[in-house]
C-alpha positions as CSV (number, residue, x, y, z in Angstrom):
1,M,-4.7,4.2,-18.7
2,F,-6.2,2.6,-15.8
3,R,-6.8,-0.9,-17.4
4,K,-3.3,-1.1,-19.0
5,L,-1.7,-0.2,-15.3
6,R,-3.6,-3.1,-13.6
7,R,-2.3,-5.3,-15.8
8,K,1.4,-4.1,-15.4
9,L,0.7,-4.6,-11.4
10,T,-0.6,-7.9,-11.9
11,F,1.9,-9.1,-14.5
12,I,4.6,-8.2,-12.2
13,N,3.0,-9.7,-9.3
14,V,2.6,-12.9,-10.9
15,L,5.9,-12.5,-12.1
16,V,7.3,-11.9,-8.8
17,T,5.2,-14.9,-7.3
18,A,6.8,-17.4,-10.5
19,L,10.4,-16.6,-9.6
20,L,9.8,-17.4,-6.1
21,L,7.7,-20.9,-6.6
22,L,10.8,-21.5,-9.2
23,V,12.9,-20.8,-6.4
24,F,11.1,-23.0,-4.1
25,V,10.9,-26.2,-6.7
26,I,14.4,-26.0,-7.5
27,G,15.5,-25.7,-3.9
28,T,13.2,-28.5,-2.8
29,F,14.2,-30.4,-5.3
30,V,18.1,-30.4,-5.2
31,I,17.5,-31.0,-1.2
32,M,15.5,-34.0,-1.3
33,Q,18.3,-34.8,-4.3
34,E,20.8,-34.3,-2.1
35,Q,19.3,-36.0,0.9
36,L,18.8,-39.1,-1.1
37,F,22.1,-39.5,-2.3
38,N,23.5,-39.1,1.0
39,Q,21.3,-41.8,2.4
40,S,22.7,-43.9,-0.1
41,Q,26.1,-43.0,0.1
42,Q,26.0,-43.9,3.7
43,L,24.4,-46.8,3.8
44,M,26.8,-48.2,1.2
45,Q,29.5,-47.4,3.2
46,I,27.6,-49.1,6.1
47,V,27.3,-52.7,3.6
48,A,31.0,-52.2,2.8
49,S,32.4,-51.6,5.8
50,E,30.2,-54.6,7.6
51,A,30.9,-56.5,4.2
52,G,34.5,-56.0,4.3
53,S,34.7,-57.3,8.4
54,G,32.5,-60.3,7.5
55,T,29.5,-59.3,9.7
56,V,27.2,-59.2,7.1
57,I,25.1,-61.6,5.6
58,N,22.5,-60.1,3.3
59,T,21.4,-56.5,2.8
60,K,17.7,-57.5,3.3
61,A,17.7,-55.2,6.1
62,H,19.0,-52.1,4.2
63,N,16.6,-52.7,1.4
64,K,13.2,-51.9,3.9
65,H,12.8,-48.7,1.3
66,L,12.5,-50.5,-1.9
67,T,15.8,-49.3,-2.9
68,K,18.0,-52.4,-3.5
69,Y,21.5,-52.6,-2.1
70,F,23.8,-55.4,-2.5
71,Y,27.5,-56.2,-2.3
72,L,30.4,-58.3,-3.8
73,K,33.8,-59.2,-2.7
74,T,36.8,-59.4,-5.5
75,D,40.3,-60.6,-5.3
76,A,43.2,-58.4,-5.9
77,V,42.9,-58.6,-9.6
78,G,38.7,-57.9,-9.6
79,K,37.2,-61.7,-9.6
80,I,34.4,-61.9,-7.7
81,T,34.8,-64.0,-5.2
82,E,32.1,-63.9,-2.6
83,N,28.4,-61.8,-2.7
84,S,25.1,-61.1,-0.8
85,S,22.0,-63.0,-1.2
86,D,19.2,-61.1,-2.9
87,L,21.8,-60.3,-6.2
88,P,19.4,-58.2,-9.0
89,L,20.9,-60.8,-11.7
90,A,22.7,-63.7,-12.0
91,I,26.3,-63.7,-10.7
92,D,27.6,-64.0,-14.3
93,Q,25.9,-61.2,-15.3
94,L,27.6,-58.3,-12.8
95,D,31.0,-59.4,-13.9
96,P,30.8,-56.1,-16.6
97,L,29.7,-54.1,-13.7
98,V,32.5,-55.3,-11.2
99,Y,34.8,-55.2,-13.6
100,E,33.7,-51.3,-14.2
101,A,33.6,-50.1,-10.4
102,F,37.1,-52.5,-9.8
103,H,39.3,-50.7,-12.6
104,R,37.7,-46.9,-11.9
105,P,40.3,-44.6,-9.9
106,N,37.3,-43.1,-8.1
107,P,36.8,-45.8,-5.2
108,K,33.0,-44.0,-5.9
109,G,30.8,-42.9,-8.3
110,E,28.2,-44.1,-10.5
111,V,28.1,-46.5,-13.7
112,D,25.5,-47.2,-16.0
113,F,24.7,-51.0,-16.7
114,Q,22.1,-52.5,-19.0
115,D,19.4,-49.3,-19.5
116,E,20.3,-48.9,-15.2
117,T,22.3,-46.7,-12.9
118,Y,24.1,-48.2,-10.3
119,S,26.2,-46.2,-7.4
120,Y,29.3,-48.3,-6.0
121,F,31.2,-48.0,-3.2
122,R,34.5,-49.5,-2.8
123,V,36.8,-50.2,0.0
124,P,39.4,-52.3,0.5
125,L,39.5,-55.7,2.2
126,K,40.9,-56.0,6.2
127,Q,41.5,-59.7,6.2
128,S,42.9,-60.6,3.1
129,P,44.0,-58.9,-0.4
130,G,40.9,-57.5,-2.5
131,F,38.2,-55.2,-2.0
132,V,34.2,-55.1,-1.4
133,I,32.3,-52.9,-3.7
134,S,28.8,-52.4,-2.5
135,F,26.1,-51.4,-4.9
136,V,22.9,-49.4,-5.0
137,D,20.4,-49.2,-7.7
138,L,19.4,-45.6,-8.3
139,H,16.5,-46.1,-10.4
140,Q,14.1,-46.4,-7.2
141,D,15.4,-43.4,-6.3
142,R,15.3,-41.3,-9.7
143,E,11.7,-42.5,-9.8
144,I,11.1,-40.9,-6.7
145,M,12.3,-37.9,-7.7
146,G,10.9,-37.8,-10.8
147,N,7.2,-37.9,-9.0
148,L,8.7,-35.3,-6.8
149,L,9.2,-32.6,-9.7
150,I,5.8,-34.2,-11.4
151,A,3.9,-33.1,-8.1
152,L,5.9,-29.8,-7.3
153,T,5.9,-28.3,-11.1
154,I,1.9,-29.3,-10.3
155,G,1.8,-27.3,-7.1
156,G,3.6,-24.5,-8.5
157,L,1.2,-24.3,-11.6
158,I,-1.8,-24.3,-9.7
159,C,-0.1,-21.8,-7.2
160,L,0.5,-19.3,-10.2
161,I,-2.9,-19.8,-11.7
162,L,-4.4,-18.9,-8.2
163,A,-1.9,-16.1,-7.7
164,Y,-3.0,-14.8,-11.5
165,Y,-6.5,-14.3,-10.2
166,G,-5.4,-12.9,-6.7
167,S,-3.3,-10.4,-8.3
168,R,-5.8,-9.4,-10.1
169,F,-8.1,-9.0,-7.0
170,M,-5.4,-7.0,-5.2
171,A,-4.6,-4.6,-8.5
172,D,-8.2,-3.8,-8.4
173,R,-8.1,-2.9,-4.9
174,A,-4.9,-1.4,-5.2
175,M,-6.3,0.8,-7.8
176,A,-9.6,1.9,-6.6
177,P,-7.8,4.8,-4.5
178,I,-5.7,6.0,-7.4
179,K,-9.0,6.0,-9.4
180,K,-11.0,8.2,-6.8
181,S,-7.5,10.0,-6.7
182,W,-7.4,10.8,-10.6
183,Q,-11.2,12.1,-10.4
184,R,-10.8,13.7,-7.4
185,Q,-7.9,15.7,-9.7
186,Q,-9.9,15.8,-12.8
187,D,-12.7,17.5,-10.9
188,F,-10.7,19.8,-9.1
189,V,-8.8,21.3,-12.2
190,A,-12.1,21.4,-14.1
191,D,-13.8,23.3,-10.7
192,A,-10.6,25.6,-10.5
193,S,-10.7,26.1,-14.2
194,H,-14.3,27.2,-14.2
195,E,-13.7,29.5,-10.6
196,L,-11.1,31.1,-12.7
197,R,-12.3,31.7,-15.6
198,T,-15.4,33.8,-14.3
199,P,-12.9,37.0,-12.9
200,L,-11.3,36.4,-16.0
201,T,-13.8,36.9,-18.3
202,V,-15.6,39.7,-16.1
203,V,-11.9,41.5,-16.5
204,Q,-11.5,40.9,-20.2
205,L,-15.4,42.6,-20.6
206,N,-14.6,45.0,-18.4
207,L,-11.2,46.1,-19.9
208,E,-13.2,45.9,-23.5
209,L,-15.8,48.5,-22.7
210,M,-13.0,50.7,-21.7
211,K,-11.0,50.1,-24.6
212,G,-14.0,50.6,-26.7
213,N,-14.6,54.6,-25.5
214,P,-11.1,55.6,-25.7
215,E,-12.2,59.5,-25.5
216,E,-14.2,58.9,-21.7
217,T,-12.5,59.7,-18.7
218,V,-10.7,57.2,-16.1
219,A,-13.3,59.3,-13.5
220,S,-16.0,58.1,-15.7
221,Q,-15.1,54.5,-16.2
222,S,-14.6,53.9,-12.6
223,K,-16.8,51.8,-12.3
224,W,-15.8,49.2,-14.8
225,L,-12.3,49.7,-13.1
226,D,-13.9,48.3,-9.9
227,Y,-15.6,45.4,-11.2
228,S,-12.1,44.4,-12.4
229,L,-10.4,45.3,-8.9
230,L,-13.1,43.2,-7.0
231,E,-12.4,40.3,-9.6
232,T,-8.9,40.3,-9.5
233,E,-9.0,40.2,-5.7
234,R,-11.7,37.3,-5.7
235,M,-9.3,35.6,-8.5
236,S,-5.9,36.4,-6.4
237,K,-8.0,34.6,-3.0
238,L,-8.7,31.9,-5.2
239,V,-4.9,31.3,-6.4
240,G,-4.2,31.7,-2.8
241,D,-5.9,29.4,-1.2
242,L,-5.4,26.9,-4.0
243,L,-1.6,27.1,-3.6
244,F,-2.3,26.6,0.0
245,L,-3.8,23.1,-0.1
246,A,-1.1,22.3,-3.1
247,R,1.1,22.9,0.1
248,A,-0.7,21.0,2.2
249,D,-1.3,17.7,0.0
250,S,2.7,17.8,-0.9
251,Q,3.5,17.9,3.2
252,Q,5.4,21.2,2.5
253,Q,2.3,23.5,4.8
254,T,3.9,23.5,7.7
255,L,2.5,24.9,11.4
256,E,4.1,27.7,13.8
257,I,3.1,26.5,17.0
258,T,2.9,28.3,20.0
259,Q,1.6,29.1,23.1
260,F,-1.2,31.6,22.7
261,S,-4.6,33.0,24.7
262,L,-7.4,30.8,22.3
263,D,-10.2,32.6,23.9
264,T,-8.4,36.1,22.8
265,A,-8.2,35.3,19.2
266,L,-11.5,33.8,19.2
267,H,-12.9,36.9,20.9
268,E,-10.8,39.5,18.2
269,V,-12.1,37.3,15.1
270,I,-15.9,37.8,16.6
271,E,-15.1,41.6,16.8
272,S,-14.1,41.5,13.0
273,F,-17.1,40.4,12.1
274,K,-19.5,43.0,13.9
275,P,-19.8,45.7,11.7
276,L,-21.2,42.7,8.9
277,T,-23.5,41.1,11.0
278,E,-24.7,44.6,12.3
279,T,-25.5,45.9,8.8
280,S,-27.0,42.2,7.7
281,G,-29.2,42.0,10.4
282,I,-27.8,38.8,11.7
283,L,-26.9,38.5,15.8
284,L,-23.5,37.4,16.4
285,E,-23.4,35.8,20.1
286,S,-20.6,33.9,21.8
287,S,-20.2,32.1,24.9
288,M,-16.5,31.3,26.0
289,T,-14.7,30.4,29.1
290,S,-12.1,33.1,29.9
291,E,-8.5,32.3,29.7
292,I,-7.8,29.0,27.8
293,T,-4.4,28.9,26.8
294,F,-3.6,26.9,23.9
295,M,-0.5,25.3,22.0
296,G,-1.1,25.5,18.4
297,D,-1.0,28.1,15.4
298,A,-2.5,30.8,15.9
299,F,-2.9,32.7,12.8
300,R,-4.5,29.1,11.0
301,I,-6.9,28.7,14.2
302,K,-7.8,32.3,13.8
303,Q,-8.4,31.5,9.5
304,L,-10.6,28.4,10.6
305,L,-12.8,30.6,13.1
306,I,-12.9,33.0,10.4
307,I,-14.0,30.5,8.1
308,L,-16.7,28.5,9.9
309,I,-17.9,32.3,11.3
310,D,-18.0,33.4,7.4
311,N,-19.9,30.2,6.5
312,A,-22.5,30.7,8.8
313,I,-23.2,34.4,8.5
314,K,-23.1,33.6,4.4
315,Y,-26.0,31.0,4.7
316,T,-28.1,33.1,7.7
317,P,-31.2,35.3,6.4
318,S,-31.2,38.7,8.3
319,G,-32.9,38.4,11.6
320,G,-30.9,35.5,12.1
321,Q,-28.5,34.3,14.9
322,V,-24.5,32.9,14.7
323,T,-23.6,31.6,17.8
324,V,-20.0,30.9,18.8
325,G,-18.9,28.7,22.1
326,L,-15.6,27.9,23.7
327,Q,-15.1,25.3,26.3
328,N,-12.1,23.6,27.8
329,R,-12.8,20.0,28.5
330,D,-10.1,18.1,30.1
331,A,-8.0,17.1,27.5
332,S,-9.1,19.5,24.7
333,V,-10.8,22.7,24.0
334,E,-14.0,22.5,22.2
335,I,-15.1,25.5,19.9
336,T,-18.9,25.3,18.6
337,V,-20.0,27.5,15.6
338,S,-23.8,27.3,15.2
339,D,-26.0,29.2,13.0
340,N,-30.5,29.1,12.5
341,G,-29.9,29.1,8.7
342,E,-30.7,27.5,5.4
343,G,-29.5,23.8,6.6
344,I,-27.8,21.2,4.8
345,E,-29.5,18.2,3.6
346,P,-28.3,14.7,5.2
347,E,-26.7,13.9,2.2
348,H,-24.4,16.4,1.8
349,L,-23.1,16.7,5.5
350,A,-20.3,14.2,4.6
351,K,-18.9,16.0,1.3
352,I,-19.1,19.5,2.3
353,F,-15.5,19.1,3.1
354,E,-14.3,18.6,-0.4
355,R,-13.1,20.7,-2.6
356,F,-15.3,23.0,-4.8
357,Y,-18.4,21.4,-3.3
358,R,-21.4,22.8,-3.7
359,V,-24.7,21.8,-2.4
360,D,-26.6,23.7,-4.4
361,K,-24.5,25.2,-7.6
362,A,-26.8,27.4,-8.5
363,R,-27.3,29.1,-5.0
364,S,-24.0,28.8,-4.3
365,Q,-22.9,31.0,-6.8
366,Q,-24.5,34.0,-5.9
367,K,-22.5,34.0,-2.4
368,E,-19.0,35.1,-2.1
369,G,-16.0,32.4,-1.6
370,T,-13.5,30.6,-3.4
371,G,-15.4,26.8,-2.2
372,L,-12.3,25.9,-0.8
373,G,-13.1,27.0,3.1
374,L,-14.0,24.4,4.3
375,A,-11.5,22.1,2.4
376,I,-9.0,24.6,4.4
377,A,-10.3,24.2,7.7
378,E,-10.5,20.8,7.5
379,W,-7.0,20.8,6.8
380,I,-6.4,22.6,9.8
381,I,-8.2,20.9,12.5
382,Q,-6.8,17.7,11.3
383,S,-3.1,19.3,11.3
384,H,-4.0,20.3,15.0
385,H,-5.0,16.4,15.7
386,G,-8.3,17.7,16.1
387,Q,-12.0,16.4,15.1
388,V,-15.0,17.6,13.5
389,K,-18.4,17.2,13.7
390,V,-21.0,18.3,12.0
391,S,-24.9,18.4,12.3
392,S,-27.8,20.1,10.5
393,S,-31.4,20.2,9.8
394,L,-32.7,22.1,6.8
395,G,-34.1,25.0,7.5
396,E,-33.0,24.8,10.9
397,G,-29.5,25.3,10.7
398,T,-26.3,24.0,11.1
399,T,-23.8,23.3,14.1
400,F,-20.1,22.7,13.8
401,V,-18.6,21.4,17.0
402,I,-14.6,21.2,16.5
403,S,-12.9,19.3,19.5
404,L,-9.1,20.3,19.4
405,P,-6.7,18.4,22.0
406,H,-4.1,20.1,24.3
407,Q,-0.3,19.9,23.6
408,N,2.8,19.8,25.2
409,K,5.3,21.8,23.7
C-alpha cells in the first residue's frame, strides 16, 4: 500500500514539474522568437527608411550579429534600379525574390527563395516613383532558435530526471510520518482489541457458569455476577477512555475554561485517595502554596491529578511514600507528583505516554487500569499549553513535574 502511494506521489510531483518545465520552455522559446522577429522588423524598417531617403550607402553597420540585411530599390514596375553593396547573390539572381516581394499585397512578410527564407519590408520611395525593399536572411535567426530549443529541451530533461529522484526522496520523507501513524493505529487497534477481549471473556465465562447451574439461586451465584459487574465496569472505563482520545484526535474534545482555586482542587483529589493509601500502607503527603487561582478546565485538571497520583500509588509498595507539590511561579504553576516506588528504566521514559504502552506487560497486567491514563494526561497538559518532565531511577522512584502557564480570560 505504501509503495503504491509513494509511486503515486512521485508521479504527481514529476507530472507537475514536467508541466511547469513545458510551460517554461514554450514560453521562453516564444518570447525569444518574438524578440528576434521584432528586432528584425525594426532593423528592416530602419534600413528601408534610410535607403528611401538616400542616406544609406551599405548595410554593414546593421550586419554586426551575422544576420544578413540588404536592400534593393525598384522603379514603379518592379525593376531593380539600385542595391546595397553586400548582396547574398548576384544582382541578376535576385529578380525572382524582388518580384515576389514587389507584387505581394502585404508590404511586409516572408518569401521562400532558393531553400532560404527571407523576411521583407517594402516602403515607397520619397523622391521618385518606386519602392525600396529591405530583406533579412532568417537562416541565422532560425539556427539560433533551433539551438535554443535544443538547449531548453536538454535542460528540461535534466531537470525532469532530477525532479524524479527529488520527488522520490520527498515522497519517502512524506511517507515516514504516515507509516508511523499507520503503525501506531494498527498497534492501537490490536491493543484495544486485546484489552476488550479480556473482560468480555471473563463476562462470558461467568455467564456460562451461571447458565450451567440453572437450579442455583441468584444469591448463591453472586460472586459470578460480581466478577461480571467488575469486568463490565472495567470495559466501560476502557471504552470511555478510547472515546475521549478519539475525540481528542479529531479536535472534538474541548475544554471548559473557568477560573477556579487550584490548591482547593488538589486538596480534594488528595483527600479522595486517603482511604486507599491508608489501607495500602502508603504515606501520601502534600506540599502546596495556598490560594492559587488558575484559569483552566477544573474537571480536566482534577482528572490529570487523579491519573498521576493513582499511577504513583499503584507502583509504590506498602511502606512507601507519595508526595504531591504545588508551587506558584511567575508565569506558571508547577505541580509535582513523586514516589519512591519501582521506578522506570531510562529506555522506557520517552514512551510512557504512548497509548497502551507497558513498561513490563506481565507485571502491568496485575495492576488495574486501561493503559490510557498517561496518554489522556499528556493531552490535558498540552491542551493547557503546559509541559511535563519525567525523571526516574529504577528501584528509587519516579517524579512527574507539570508546568501550566497562567492564562487570561
